[in-house]
C-alpha positions as CSV (number, residue, x, y, z in Angstrom):
1,X,4.4,-16.2,-8.4
2,X,1.9,-16.5,-11.2
3,X,-1.8,-16.3,-11.3
4,X,-4.3,-18.5,-13.0
5,X,-3.2,-18.0,-16.6
6,X,0.5,-18.7,-15.7
7,X,1.6,-15.1,-16.5
8,X,3.6,-13.4,-13.7
9,X,1.4,-11.6,-11.2
10,X,1.4,-7.8,-11.6
11,X,1.3,-5.4,-8.7
12,X,0.6,-1.7,-8.4
13,X,2.3,0.1,-5.5
14,X,0.9,3.6,-4.7
15,X,2.8,5.9,-2.4
16,X,1.6,9.1,-0.8
17,X,4.3,11.8,-1.0
18,X,3.7,13.4,2.4
19,X,6.8,12.3,4.4
20,X,8.1,10.5,1.2
21,X,11.5,9.9,2.9
22,X,9.6,7.6,5.3
23,X,6.8,6.2,3.1
24,X,9.2,5.3,0.2
25,X,10.9,2.8,2.5
26,X,7.8,0.6,2.3
27,X,8.5,0.1,-1.4
28,X,12.0,-0.9,-0.5
29,X,10.7,-3.6,1.8
30,X,8.1,-4.7,-0.8
31,X,10.8,-5.1,-3.5
32,X,12.8,-7.4,-1.2
33,X,10.3,-10.1,-2.0
34,X,8.4,-9.0,-5.2
35,X,10.5,-8.6,-8.4
36,X,10.6,-4.9,-9.5
37,X,9.8,-6.0,-13.0
38,X,6.3,-7.0,-11.8
39,X,5.5,-3.8,-10.0
40,X,4.2,-0.5,-11.3
41,X,4.8,2.4,-8.9
42,X,2.6,5.4,-8.7
43,X,2.9,8.5,-6.5
44,X,0.0,10.6,-5.3
45,X,0.1,13.9,-3.3
46,X,-1.1,12.5,0.0
47,X,-3.0,9.7,1.7
48,X,-6.4,11.0,0.8
49,X,-5.8,10.4,-2.9
50,X,-4.9,6.7,-2.4
51,X,-8.4,5.2,-2.7
52,X,-9.3,7.0,-6.0
53,X,-5.9,6.0,-7.6
54,X,-6.4,2.4,-6.3
55,X,-9.9,2.4,-7.8
56,X,-8.7,3.6,-11.2
57,X,-5.8,1.1,-11.2
58,X,-8.1,-1.8,-10.2
59,X,-10.5,-0.9,-13.0
60,X,-7.8,-1.4,-15.6
61,X,-7.7,-5.2,-14.9
62,X,-3.9,-5.2,-15.1
63,X,-3.1,-5.8,-11.4
64,X,-3.5,-8.9,-9.2
65,X,-3.1,-6.8,-6.1
66,X,-2.6,-3.1,-5.2
67,X,-0.6,-1.9,-2.3
68,X,-1.1,1.7,-0.9
69,X,1.3,3.3,1.5
70,X,1.0,6.5,3.5
71,X,2.0,8.1,6.8
72,X,-0.7,10.2,8.3
73,X,0.5,12.2,11.3
74,X,-1.2,14.2,14.0
75,X,-0.9,17.9,13.1
76,X,-2.5,18.9,16.4
77,X,-6.0,19.4,15.1
78,X,-7.3,15.8,15.0
79,X,-7.7,15.9,11.3
80,X,-5.4,12.8,11.0
81,X,-8.0,10.6,12.6
82,X,-10.6,11.5,10.0
83,X,-8.1,11.2,7.1
84,X,-6.7,7.8,8.3
85,X,-10.2,6.4,8.7
86,X,-11.4,7.7,5.3
87,X,-8.4,6.3,3.6
88,X,-8.6,2.8,5.1
89,X,-12.3,2.7,4.6
90,X,-11.9,3.8,1.0
91,X,-9.2,1.2,0.2
92,X,-11.4,-1.5,1.7
93,X,-14.3,-0.4,-0.4
94,X,-12.2,-0.4,-3.6
95,X,-11.2,-4.0,-2.9
96,X,-14.7,-5.1,-2.1
97,X,-16.2,-3.3,-5.1
98,X,-13.6,-4.5,-7.7
99,X,-12.6,-7.9,-6.4
100,X,-8.9,-6.8,-6.5
101,X,-7.0,-7.1,-3.2
102,X,-6.1,-3.6,-2.0
103,X,-3.6,-3.7,0.8
104,X,-2.8,-0.9,3.2
105,X,0.6,0.2,4.5
106,X,-1.0,3.3,5.9
107,X,0.3,4.2,9.4
108,X,-1.1,6.8,11.8
109,X,1.2,7.0,14.9
110,X,-0.1,8.6,18.1
111,X,3.1,10.1,19.2
112,X,5.1,11.1,16.1
113,X,7.5,14.0,16.4
114,X,9.7,15.2,13.5
115,X,12.9,14.2,15.2
116,X,15.8,12.2,13.8
117,X,15.0,9.5,16.3
118,X,11.3,9.2,15.3
119,X,12.1,9.4,11.6
120,X,14.6,6.6,11.9
121,X,12.1,4.4,13.8
122,X,9.4,4.9,11.2
123,X,11.7,4.5,8.2
124,X,12.7,1.1,9.5
125,X,9.1,0.3,10.4
126,X,7.9,1.1,6.9
127,X,10.5,-1.4,5.5
128,X,9.0,-4.1,7.7
129,X,5.5,-3.1,6.7
130,X,6.5,-3.2,3.0
131,X,7.8,-6.8,3.5
132,X,4.5,-7.8,5.2
133,X,2.5,-6.3,2.3
134,X,4.6,-8.3,-0.2
135,X,3.8,-11.6,1.6
136,X,0.2,-10.6,1.9
137,X,0.0,-9.7,-1.8
138,X,1.6,-13.0,-2.8
139,X,-0.7,-15.0,-0.5
140,X,-3.8,-13.2,-1.9
141,X,-2.7,-14.0,-5.5
142,X,-2.1,-17.6,-4.6
143,X,-5.4,-18.0,-2.8
144,X,-7.4,-16.4,-5.5
145,X,-5.7,-18.7,-8.1
146,X,-6.8,-21.7,-6.0
147,X,-10.4,-20.4,-5.9
148,X,-10.4,-19.8,-9.6
149,X,-9.0,-23.3,-10.5
């Protein structure tokens, strides 16, 4: 996939490191479709740091799309609702402010428990979500190139 100037499209993939064993699987799914040579990967401490990193990367002008992945879980104090909302709103704002597509693979399950069973379910689910993000990123690059032509 190329964008308007025929150079290969470039992607940034930002991963929150809370529950990295689960979140990192989204990159696995993404790289099933997008060549690794066109993807720069960045790690941030947690979900809350995703919008700022996405903003900084979008401002470089190097990327045709940015994908952000996080797993925000209920710690029993309802903080997860606020974090998840702030993150997704922030990512949307970055995309709107910069014109660079910013895609979210940020999941907030209602009934997550740190068991082998739940971890396996969410690891698999993040692979699927990574694949979906890859197809969305490619479609956004393609559509933007058509608009620019």
